[in-house]
N, C-alpha and C positions, 0 to 999 in steps of 0.2 A: 340343832339336834344334839342330844345328849351322847356321852360316850357309850353308855349302855345300849342305846338303840342303834348306834353306829356299829357296835360290836356284834349285836344280835343280827343286824342286816348283813354284815359281812360273813358271818357264820352261815346264815341261810343260803347266801349266794354261793359260797364255797361248797357247801354240802349238795346243793342242786347241781353244780358243775360236775362233782365227783359222781353223783348218781346218774346223770345224763351220759357222761363219758363211759362209765362202766356198763350201763345198759346198752348203749349203741355198740360197743365193742363186743359184748356178749351176744347180741342179736346177730352179728355178722361172723361169729365163730372166732373172733380174734383173741379171746381170752377164756380162761377157765370159768366154770359155773360158780354161782354164789357160795356154794359149800366150800370151795377151794379158795375163792377170792375174798370172801367176807372177812375172815380173821386177819389176814395181812393188811387189808385196807383199814380196818378199824384200828389195829395196833399202830400202823404208821401214822394215821391221823392223830391218834392220842399222843404219840411221841412228838409229832411235829408241833402240836398245840402246846405241849408242855415245854419243849425247847424254846418255842417263840416266847412264851410268858416268862421263862427263866431269863432270857436275854433282855426282854423289856423291863422286867421288874428288878433286875440286878442293880444293886446300889451303884450309883455313879460316883466316880472319884471327884471330890471337890478339891482339886489339887492345885498344881502349879499354874495352870493357865488362868484361873480366875484372878490370882494375885498379880500376875504379870499384866493383865488387862487393867486392874486397878492402878498399879504403879504407873503405867503409861498414861492413863487418864489424869492422874495427879500431877505428873511431870508436865503435861501439856497445858495445865492451867496457869 
């Protein structure tokens, strides 16, 4: 399975869970209506996805640990 299809499938599953949870809670009077609930849910979802991708795509440090492992490997030979 490719990364794109995995990501799409995960997005569809997450959106389904959000929609199901919101509709069940709304049906039982647990939360406000779609006019009041829609914008905060959409904004928080967009912010969550943006923060997730910021963390995932943030450049990793190729620093000290890589060289330390290489030195240990060379010393063991």
